[in-house]
N, C-alpha and C positions, 0 to 999 in steps of 0.2 A: 888887271881884272878890276872891274868896278866893285865898290863895296856892297852894292845891292845884290849883284850876282854872287859874290862870295857869301853874303848873308843867306841867300836862298839855298846855296849848296850846303852850308853848315846846318841850316834848318832841316833840310831833307835827310841828311845823315843823322841828325839828332832824333828825328822822328823814327827812323829805322832802328837806331840803337835803343830808344826808349820803349817802343811799343812792339815792334816785330821781333827783334832778337830775343827778348825774354820769353815770348810765347813759343818761338821755335826751340829755344833751349829747354823749356819745360816739356814739350811734347816729343822731341826727337832724342833726347838724352835719357837713357834709363839709369836710375839711381842704384840699381842692383840687379843681380842675376835672377831672372824669372824662369823657372823651369817647372815641369810637371811635378805635382805633389809637394811643392815648397810653398808654404804660406808666407807672404811678404806683408808685414804690417806697415801701415802708413808712416809711423814715426821713423822706423829704420830706413824707409825709402827716402824721406825728406832729409834725414841726417846724412845719408850717403850722397844724395844729390847735392846738398849744400857743400860737402867736403870736396866733391869731384868737380862740379861745375858752378855751383851757386855763387861763390865769392867772386869769380870772374864775371858772371852774369850781372851781379849787383854792381860791380865796378863799372862795367860798360854801360849799364843803365844810368848811373850817375853821370858818366861822361856824356851820354846822350842828352840829359837834361841841361847840362852846361852848354852843349852845342846849340840847343834850341834857344836858350837865353841869349847867347852870343849872336846867333844868326838873326834873332828878332831885333836886337840892338842895331846890327848892321843894316837890316832892311829899313828900320825906322828912320835912320839918319839920312 
């Protein structure tokens, strides 16, 4: 596989992991149980989300930035 093709693939995967995956993680994963009559304050929601999904999301976002940089270097060469 040529370096430019590999660079484009890495760039596309990096774009997905950097921009689309965190948005989907924030919108689709609930940080706590929401039921009738239970008030959920924002701080407890964010703490619960961070403990359940947040660290993994942040790790994959950093991986996506790395893949964007690597893919750009491959495309540029």
